[in-house]
C-alpha positions, 0 to 999 in steps of 0.5 A: 548205684551211687557211692557215699565216698565216691572219691575213693573210686579214683583209685580204681586203676589200682586194679591193674596192679597185679598185672604190673607186678606180674610183668615186673617179675617176669623180666626180673631173672636172667635166663641161663641154659642148663643141659641137665634140665633141658629135658624138662622144656618139652614137658613144660611146653606140653602143659603151657596152655594149662599154665597160662590159663591158671596164670590168667585166673590168678591175675583175675582173682587178684584184680577182683580182690583189689576191686572188691576192697576199693568198692567196699570202702567207697560205701556203695548205695543201692535201691530201686530208684538209684538206676537214674542216679548217675548224674551226681547230687542234685542242686535242688530237691522238691518233695511233694507230700500228699497229706490227704485223709486216705494217706492215714491208712495204717499198717496194723503191725507197726501202726505206721500210716502211709504218710508216716512211712513215706516221711521215714523213707525220704528222711532216711534217704537224705540221712543215708546219702548225706546230701545238703542240697537245697530242699523245698517241701510242697504239701497238698493240705495247704498248697504252700511251700517251705524251704527245709533246713534239715530234710532228715527230720521231716516227720517233726514238722507241723507241715507234714502232720496228718490232716483230714483234707483232700489232695489235688496232686495236679495243682500241687505239682503244677505249683512245684513246676512253676517254682522249679522253672523260676528257681533256675536250678540245675540238677533237680530231683522231685519226690512225689509221695502219694497213694495214687487215689483217683480223686486226688490225681484227677488224671483227666485234668488239663493241668497235666499238659501244662506240667509236662510242658514245664518240666519235659524240657528241663535238663537234669530233672528226675521225678520219683513217685513213691506210691502207696497203692496197696489195698491195706487192712480192713477199714470202715468210713462213717458219714452223717447226713440230713441232720434235722431237729423236730418237736415231738409230743414228749420233747424233741428229737434229732433225725439223721441218715447214717452211712457206714461203708467199707473202703478197704479189705475183703468185702463179703456178703455176710451180715455183721453188726458194727457198733457205733458211738454217738455223742450229742452235746457231751452225752454219749449213747451206743447202738449198732448198724448191720453191714452187708456187702460192705455197706450199712445204712440207718435212714431217719435214725432218731435220737431224743434231745432236750426240748430246749436244746434248739442248737447243738453239736454231735459226733458219731464214732466207729471203732478204731480200724485201719484209718482213724481219719474216717472213723468220726463224723461231726455235725451241728444243728440249729434253727433251720434257715429259709430254704431258698431255691433259685431257678434259672430257666429260659423255658417258662413251663420247665421253670414252673415245674422246678419251682413247684418241686422246690417250694414245698418243704419236706419237713413240717414247719420248715419255710421254703422259697423258690423263685424263677429268674431268666438268664439275664437276671442271674446277677440279682441272685442273693448267693449268700442266702441261697441254698439251691440253684436249678440251672436250666439255661446255657451253661455259665462261663467267665466271671459268672462261673467263678462266682458259682464255683465259689458259692458251691465251695462255700456249701451251695448246691447246684443242679444243671439241666439241659436247654432245648438247644444246648451249646458247646459251653462247659462248666465244672468239667462237663457239658451237653452234646445234644439230644438223643431219642431211643433207637428202639421203642418210644422210651429209654429205661433206667437200667441202674441207679445208686441206692446207697448214697446220693440224690437217688438213695433209698429212703430212710426206712430202706425202701428204694425210690421207684426210679426204674418206673420213670420213663425217659423219652429224650436224653441229652448227651454229656461231654467230660468225665463225671466224678460219679454216675448216680443213674444211667439208662440202657446202653450206659447212657448217663442220666444223673451224674455228680461233677468233679469238684474238690468241695461242694455239690454239683449234679448234671441231670440229662433230661427235663421234667416236661412230659415230652422229655420224661415222666419225672413230673408225672411220677413226682416222687422221684423228682420231688425227692431228688430236688429236696435232697439237693436242697438239704445238701445246700442247706448245710452251708446256710444258717448259724450251723455250718458244715465244712470239708477240712481244708476249705478255703471259704471257712472263717478265720480259725484264730477266734474259734472256740472248741465245743469238743474236748478232743479239739482243744489241743489242736493248734490254730493253724491246723484247725481248718485241716482236722475234724472237729466242732467249733464255735465262731461268734454265733455260728456253729462249725462242723469240720469233716473229711471231704467225702471223695476221700472215701473213694478207694479207686486208684489211677491206672498204670496207663493213665499214669503213663499218659499223665507223665508222658515225656518226663523222666520218672521212676515209680517206687511201689511201697506199703505202709509200715514197710521197713525197706529203705529207699537206698541201702549200703551194699559194701558187704557184698563187695567185701564178700567178693574180695574174700572169695577172690582171695580164696580162689587165688590161693587155690590156684597158687597151689603146686600142680605135681600131678601134671608135671609128673604125667608129662615126664612119664610121657617123655620116658616112654 
């Protein structure tokens, strides 16, 4: 509990005033012996115990009345976080705001999102407490920080507006920790407003150790976590992938894969039809998709387009639901670039198998090119014009790894395969631990794989790939924590995983296509589709039609962008890279969409949160979008009621007690 008029608390010794007055009155009159009333002394002794108790209760009631009055006029504040607020006002307040797309999940009654609610709560806290400490805002969308002149108007800042970006809370909190260390401030409060999404927090990241080391030894630092981990209302998210244009006898058409996924709300087995609206070059059409068990997919959906429209843009829309930021997916298309694949391998036979799978294009009329390089020749890779790299060598490190990470973030695709003798090097958070053979039998069996999305998803007509028919004779173990497991063998051994990366496509395949390792080459359908889908993902970052996740650092400068969609015309240039839209920059078409990890509703578990912040003085405040409860509220009314009840009790105790005295007198008469 804290007090807005804390100086009044210096008057609390006035609570003792009733006792002082009682003592003064007790010694004010001189005692005179009077024989006529001596008989009453014995009766008074008989009721002395009860009288003393009544006097004590009267004094306590009067003291409570004075205390209640003083506490009421000192304007006490109470809230779930105020248990640690006894150290006084902070010198520095740091606000870390999660501006990711998942924070836009809204309360259906109030229409307020998680981000809106968090801003309202924190602004209201500053307004109620009236503190004028130095306040600094860090936001996850830009990674920058600004000093606030008025923390009560957070919602009015462009730096707190909605975005469709992903969050990296560990990176942002590390930047804030470095700022706090260099600022040399005394008492510091840190407020983190987030939805606790796992992809944003990355509890296994090594940054948390650095954060703990920087903050745990700072005296007077308090960390408050304002968390929105509730499931929220029903929400659907849409995605469009593998957009391609092809000529037909009657003209041309666009082919695309459409995925609709339920990310929150109650998921049922009942099938329902979801209306979709598609805009291509300004022309709108409508159709429906069947949603079963929270998943709906249209593979190879064809839309007729003008034969002369060799490039253009489009937008797919869902009806308005819980989160408007995942209801739209933008795409652009143009003449396809050369499908260039580079295989880095120290094994000639494996390199040739990979080259064969990548050199035959999946679409008629497309141009493909695949070359094999040894590990010593990786410096010659033409990264800007390469869509896919198949890495079957010792995992890269140092400057080479940084170049690969930058290329992946710009849209390139990478699949890592193990070598015959893998080392202990790690890349993208994963590594190889050594080859394993099945404990029973001659082969591993593929026990499960993802059919709704990823490299092994069902085909465009909905038929599953024959992944379960692929035998695996040897598998290489993995170290590290992947972002998603796309296929696994018996006993839960991972076969194909997606690496954790805030932007870009990186996969690790735990076996090789050679006959001594697996049946990928002999059962060529799965192997070919896997490589071609990875190549298609890498092609999104090639040519004059480019796809970018919102907030990507590698997209061109937004100052000279021209909006192709009327909905994007009013977006300020500083916010263009942070919001979905379709743009033209020179001769290039740009489509911006939310990062797909924002569709992952998995939250950080309580024990993971405790481990990540162990050693820090932190308080968790659970909240929900649209909640009207304030972080701190004045509770002076409770103390005023206490004063009233104390005065009523004092009045009752002061009433005369004739029955007791007359009873004592009758006892003397007997």
